[in-house]
C-alpha positions as CSV (number, residue, x, y, z in Angstrom):
1,M,-158.5,-176.2,-132.3
2,D,-158.5,-179.7,-130.8
3,P,-161.8,-181.4,-129.9
4,V,-160.1,-183.7,-127.4
5,F,-159.8,-182.5,-123.8
6,L,-158.3,-185.7,-122.4
7,Q,-157.2,-189.0,-124.0
8,I,-156.2,-192.1,-122.1
9,G,-155.4,-194.9,-124.6
10,S,-158.5,-195.2,-126.9
11,F,-160.7,-193.4,-124.4
12,T,-161.3,-189.7,-125.1
13,I,-163.1,-186.9,-123.3
14,A,-164.2,-184.0,-125.6
15,W,-164.0,-180.4,-124.8
16,Y,-167.6,-180.1,-125.9
17,G,-169.0,-182.3,-123.1
18,V,-166.7,-180.8,-120.5
19,L,-167.7,-177.2,-121.2
20,I,-171.4,-177.9,-121.3
21,T,-171.1,-179.8,-118.0
22,L,-169.3,-176.8,-116.4
23,G,-172.0,-174.5,-117.7
24,I,-174.8,-176.7,-116.3
25,V,-173.0,-177.1,-112.9
26,A,-172.7,-173.3,-112.6
27,G,-176.4,-173.0,-113.5
28,V,-177.4,-175.6,-110.9
29,W,-175.5,-173.8,-108.2
30,V,-177.3,-170.5,-109.0
31,G,-180.7,-172.2,-109.3
32,T,-180.2,-174.0,-106.0
33,R,-179.3,-170.8,-104.2
34,M,-182.4,-169.1,-105.6
35,A,-184.7,-172.1,-104.8
36,R,-183.5,-171.9,-101.1
37,A,-184.0,-168.1,-101.0
38,R,-187.5,-168.5,-102.4
39,G,-188.6,-171.2,-100.0
40,L,-188.9,-173.9,-102.6
41,N,-188.0,-177.6,-102.0
42,V,-184.3,-177.7,-102.8
43,D,-184.0,-181.5,-102.6
44,L,-186.8,-181.8,-105.1
45,F,-185.3,-179.2,-107.4
46,N,-182.0,-181.1,-107.5
47,D,-183.8,-184.3,-108.4
48,I,-185.6,-182.5,-111.2
49,I,-182.3,-181.0,-112.5
50,L,-180.7,-184.5,-112.6
51,W,-183.4,-186.0,-114.7
52,M,-183.7,-182.9,-116.9
53,I,-180.1,-183.2,-117.8
54,I,-180.5,-186.9,-118.6
55,W,-183.6,-186.6,-120.7
56,G,-182.5,-183.3,-122.1
57,L,-179.5,-185.1,-123.7
58,V,-181.8,-187.7,-125.1
59,G,-184.1,-185.1,-126.6
60,A,-181.2,-183.1,-127.9
61,R,-179.7,-186.1,-129.7
62,I,-183.1,-187.3,-131.1
63,V,-183.9,-183.9,-132.6
64,F,-180.4,-183.5,-134.0
65,V,-180.5,-186.9,-135.7
66,A,-184.0,-186.2,-137.0
67,T,-183.0,-182.8,-138.5
68,S,-179.6,-183.9,-139.7
69,W,-180.4,-187.3,-141.1
70,D,-178.3,-186.7,-144.2
71,Q,-175.3,-187.3,-142.0
72,F,-176.5,-190.8,-141.1
73,A,-178.4,-191.9,-144.2
74,N,-175.5,-193.5,-146.0
75,V,-174.0,-195.2,-142.9
76,P,-174.5,-199.1,-143.1
77,F,-176.5,-200.9,-140.5
78,P,-175.8,-201.6,-137.6
79,R,-173.0,-199.1,-137.5
80,V,-175.5,-196.3,-137.9
81,L,-177.0,-197.2,-134.6
82,L,-173.7,-196.6,-132.9
83,D,-173.2,-193.3,-134.7
84,I,-176.7,-192.2,-133.6
85,I,-175.9,-192.7,-129.9
86,N,-172.3,-191.5,-130.1
87,L,-172.5,-188.1,-128.2
88,R,-168.7,-187.8,-127.9
89,Q,-168.4,-186.5,-131.5
90,G,-170.9,-183.7,-130.8
91,G,-174.2,-183.1,-132.5
92,I,-177.1,-182.1,-130.3
93,S,-180.0,-179.8,-130.7
94,I,-180.5,-177.1,-128.1
95,H,-184.2,-177.0,-128.9
96,G,-184.4,-180.8,-128.4
97,G,-182.6,-180.5,-125.1
98,L,-185.1,-177.9,-123.9
99,I,-188.0,-180.0,-124.9
100,G,-186.7,-183.1,-123.1
101,G,-186.0,-181.0,-119.9
102,I,-189.5,-179.4,-120.0
103,L,-191.2,-182.8,-120.3
104,V,-189.4,-183.9,-117.1
105,L,-190.4,-180.7,-115.3
106,L,-194.0,-181.3,-116.4
107,Y,-193.9,-184.8,-115.0
108,Y,-192.7,-183.6,-111.6
109,T,-195.1,-180.7,-111.4
110,R,-198.0,-183.0,-112.0
111,R,-196.8,-185.7,-109.6
112,Y,-196.0,-183.4,-106.7
113,K,-198.6,-180.6,-107.6
114,L,-195.9,-177.9,-108.0
115,N,-196.1,-174.6,-109.7
116,F,-194.4,-175.3,-113.0
117,Y,-193.1,-171.8,-113.5
118,E,-191.6,-171.4,-110.1
119,Y,-189.2,-174.2,-110.9
120,A,-188.8,-173.5,-114.6
121,D,-187.6,-170.0,-114.0
122,L,-184.7,-171.3,-111.9
123,C,-183.5,-173.4,-114.8
124,V,-182.9,-170.4,-117.1
125,P,-179.3,-169.6,-115.8
126,G,-178.2,-173.2,-116.3
127,V,-179.5,-173.2,-119.9
128,A,-177.8,-169.9,-120.6
129,F,-174.5,-171.0,-119.2
130,G,-174.8,-174.3,-121.0
131,I,-175.2,-172.4,-124.3
132,I,-171.9,-170.6,-123.6
133,G,-170.1,-173.8,-122.8
134,G,-171.6,-175.7,-125.8
135,R,-170.7,-173.0,-128.3
136,I,-167.1,-172.8,-127.0
137,G,-167.0,-176.6,-127.4
138,N,-168.3,-176.2,-131.0
139,I,-165.2,-173.9,-131.6
140,M,-162.9,-176.6,-130.3
141,N,-164.7,-179.2,-132.6
142,G,-164.2,-177.0,-135.6
143,T,-166.9,-178.5,-137.9
144,D,-169.8,-177.9,-135.6
145,T,-172.2,-175.1,-136.4
146,V,-169.9,-173.3,-139.0
147,G,-170.9,-170.2,-140.9
148,R,-171.4,-169.4,-144.5
149,V,-168.7,-167.9,-146.7
150,T,-168.8,-164.1,-146.5
151,G,-167.1,-161.1,-147.9
152,W,-168.1,-159.0,-144.9
153,P,-165.3,-157.7,-142.6
154,V,-166.5,-160.1,-139.8
155,G,-165.4,-163.1,-141.9
156,Y,-163.1,-165.4,-140.0
157,R,-160.4,-167.4,-141.7
158,W,-159.9,-170.7,-139.8
159,P,-156.2,-171.5,-139.2
160,D,-154.6,-174.3,-141.2
161,S,-154.2,-176.2,-137.9
162,A,-157.9,-176.6,-137.5
163,R,-158.0,-180.0,-139.2
164,A,-161.5,-180.9,-138.2
165,F,-162.8,-177.8,-139.7
166,H,-161.1,-178.3,-143.1
167,E,-161.9,-182.0,-143.3
168,G,-165.6,-181.3,-142.9
169,M,-165.8,-178.2,-145.2
170,C,-163.7,-179.6,-148.1
171,I,-165.9,-182.6,-148.8
172,P,-168.1,-181.9,-151.9
173,N,-171.7,-181.7,-150.9
174,P,-174.5,-182.3,-153.5
175,N,-176.6,-179.7,-151.7
176,P,-175.6,-176.3,-153.1
177,D,-176.8,-174.7,-149.8
178,M,-174.0,-176.6,-148.0
179,D,-171.2,-177.0,-150.5
180,L,-168.0,-175.0,-149.7
181,S,-165.5,-177.4,-151.4
182,Q,-164.9,-174.8,-154.2
183,Y,-163.1,-172.6,-151.6
184,C,-160.6,-175.4,-150.7
185,Q,-157.0,-175.5,-151.7
186,Q,-154.2,-178.1,-151.3
187,I,-151.8,-176.7,-148.7
188,G,-149.0,-178.7,-147.1
189,G,-150.6,-182.0,-148.2
190,Q,-154.0,-181.1,-146.7
191,L,-157.1,-179.6,-148.2
192,V,-157.6,-176.3,-146.5
193,M,-160.7,-174.0,-146.7
194,T,-159.2,-170.6,-147.4
195,A,-162.3,-168.5,-147.5
196,P,-163.5,-166.4,-144.6
197,V,-166.8,-167.6,-143.0
198,H,-169.1,-166.2,-140.4
199,F,-167.8,-167.2,-136.9
200,T,-171.2,-168.5,-135.9
201,Q,-169.9,-170.5,-133.0
202,L,-168.7,-167.2,-131.5
203,Y,-172.0,-165.6,-132.2
204,G,-173.5,-168.4,-130.1
205,V,-171.2,-167.6,-127.3
206,F,-172.3,-164.0,-127.4
207,I,-176.0,-165.1,-127.3
208,G,-175.3,-167.2,-124.2
209,I,-173.6,-164.2,-122.5
210,I,-176.5,-161.9,-123.3
211,L,-179.0,-164.4,-122.0
212,S,-177.0,-165.0,-118.8
213,I,-176.9,-161.2,-118.0
214,A,-180.5,-160.7,-118.9
215,A,-181.6,-163.7,-116.7
216,Y,-180.3,-161.8,-113.7
217,F,-182.9,-159.1,-114.3
218,W,-185.7,-161.4,-115.5
219,L,-185.4,-163.4,-112.3
220,R,-186.0,-160.3,-110.2
221,S,-189.7,-160.3,-111.3
222,R,-192.2,-161.6,-108.8
223,K,-194.3,-163.1,-111.6
224,A,-193.7,-166.8,-111.9
225,G,-192.9,-167.7,-115.5
226,W,-191.5,-164.3,-116.5
227,A,-187.9,-165.5,-116.8
228,F,-189.0,-168.7,-118.5
229,W,-190.9,-166.9,-121.3
230,Q,-188.4,-164.1,-121.6
231,F,-185.7,-166.7,-122.2
232,W,-187.8,-168.4,-125.0
233,L,-188.5,-165.0,-126.6
234,W,-185.0,-163.7,-126.7
235,Y,-183.2,-167.0,-127.3
236,S,-185.5,-167.5,-130.4
237,I,-184.9,-164.0,-131.6
238,L,-181.1,-164.1,-131.1
239,R,-180.7,-167.6,-132.4
240,A,-182.7,-167.0,-135.5
241,G,-181.4,-163.5,-136.3
242,L,-177.9,-163.4,-135.0
243,E,-176.7,-167.0,-135.5
244,E,-178.9,-169.1,-137.8
245,T,-179.2,-166.5,-140.6
246,F,-175.4,-166.8,-141.2
247,R,-175.0,-170.5,-140.3
248,L,-174.3,-173.2,-142.8
249,N,-177.5,-175.2,-142.6
250,P,-179.8,-176.7,-145.2
251,L,-182.5,-174.3,-146.3
252,T,-185.9,-175.9,-145.8
253,L,-187.6,-173.0,-147.6
254,K,-185.2,-171.7,-150.2
255,T,-186.3,-168.1,-150.0
256,Y,-182.9,-166.4,-150.1
257,L,-179.3,-167.5,-150.4
258,D,-176.4,-165.2,-151.0
259,Q,-173.0,-166.5,-150.0
260,G,-169.5,-166.1,-151.4
261,L,-166.4,-163.9,-151.3
262,D,-168.4,-160.9,-152.5
263,A,-171.6,-161.7,-150.6
264,P,-173.0,-161.3,-147.1
265,G,-173.2,-165.0,-146.4
266,I,-177.0,-165.2,-145.6
267,G,-179.5,-168.0,-146.0
268,L,-183.2,-168.2,-145.4
269,W,-185.1,-170.3,-144.1
270,T,-183.6,-173.2,-142.1
271,D,-185.5,-175.5,-139.7
272,T,-184.4,-173.4,-136.8
273,H,-185.8,-170.3,-138.4
274,L,-189.2,-172.0,-138.9
275,I,-189.2,-173.3,-135.3
276,S,-188.2,-169.9,-133.8
277,L,-191.0,-167.9,-135.4
278,P,-194.0,-169.6,-133.6
279,L,-191.9,-169.6,-130.4
280,I,-191.5,-165.9,-130.6
281,V,-195.2,-165.4,-131.1
282,A,-196.1,-167.7,-128.3
283,S,-193.6,-166.1,-125.9
284,I,-194.9,-162.6,-126.6
285,W,-198.5,-163.8,-126.0
286,M,-197.6,-165.5,-122.7
287,L,-195.6,-162.5,-121.5
288,L,-198.6,-160.2,-122.2
289,R,-200.8,-162.5,-120.2
290,L,-198.4,-162.6,-117.3
291,R,-198.2,-158.8,-117.2
292,R,-201.9,-158.6,-116.5
293,Q,-201.8,-161.2,-113.7
294,P,-201.0,-160.4,-110.0
295,D,-197.6,-161.2,-108.5
296,T,-197.2,-164.8,-107.5
297,R,-194.0,-164.5,-105.4
298,R,-193.1,-162.5,-102.4
299,K,-189.9,-160.6,-102.1
300,A,-187.0,-162.7,-100.8
301,A,-186.6,-160.6,-97.7
302,S,-190.2,-161.4,-96.6
303,L,-189.8,-165.1,-96.8
304,P,-190.0,-167.0,-93.5
305,P,-186.9,-168.9,-92.2
306,L,-186.2,-172.1,-94.0
307,T,-186.2,-175.6,-92.6
308,K,-184.8,-178.6,-94.4
309,P,-187.6,-180.5,-96.1
310,S,-188.2,-183.9,-94.7
311,S,-189.8,-185.3,-97.8
312,L,-190.2,-184.7,-101.5
313,E,-193.6,-183.1,-101.1
314,H,-193.8,-179.4,-101.9
315,P,-193.6,-177.3,-98.7
């Protein structure tokens, strides 16, 4: 695995950013087509997406730094400021990105008096595709979002060539939740982590694929907001249950930890677990409310012919 997609001199472009960008572009294409079919303001939708991407990245980085401050705490000033804003090395929070994007959408819906959910629903495919791209980028990075050591048959032994992975895992960590250095050996002049771990990056790819397929069915609903809240529900369930339970993250509440060559490789509870639980409850409550409300969108076939908007005002 090599995190670098392209290098020209000292300038590098990481696979992580390239793959996330491709996922977002695919999602914007799908969302734009649906906005046009539903009679929404396509120009305004594209403006919203642009600023959602920008502020989504800002929010994603802020939340990552806040929840992973141990990675920056010992870096001297002012170098720490450069490390904080250096996105090329990876390190973003999907929850932070979603929060940043939602804040942008709230601003636009208030300014132009739009239906928040009509536009929020159309962002779901882009987020799902972005998750796929981001997690494949994590695989290329090696050290990003790795799993705990496990004795289960699903354990994955990273190849010796995955330098970034071994360099990150073989550094002793004072936090027992995170220390895997005991499983490292000197091979070919390099410390190599020889134990199998949960391939949580691949679990994340599966989550993105599941959400992408499910979004096709959620978006067929004529209730604005249905796809938006279904996404939050199932992303939170899948992220907390399928990925975060087996991921090498610090345990905020040390309720359960069982990792090793003869163990399942499970840890409870991380920050993401604790964030996901209220999101699951809120999503279920909102979906139950939406089920009792009348449809807010007509079938695409019954929409009138479209004309190109002449302004940014909602048609």
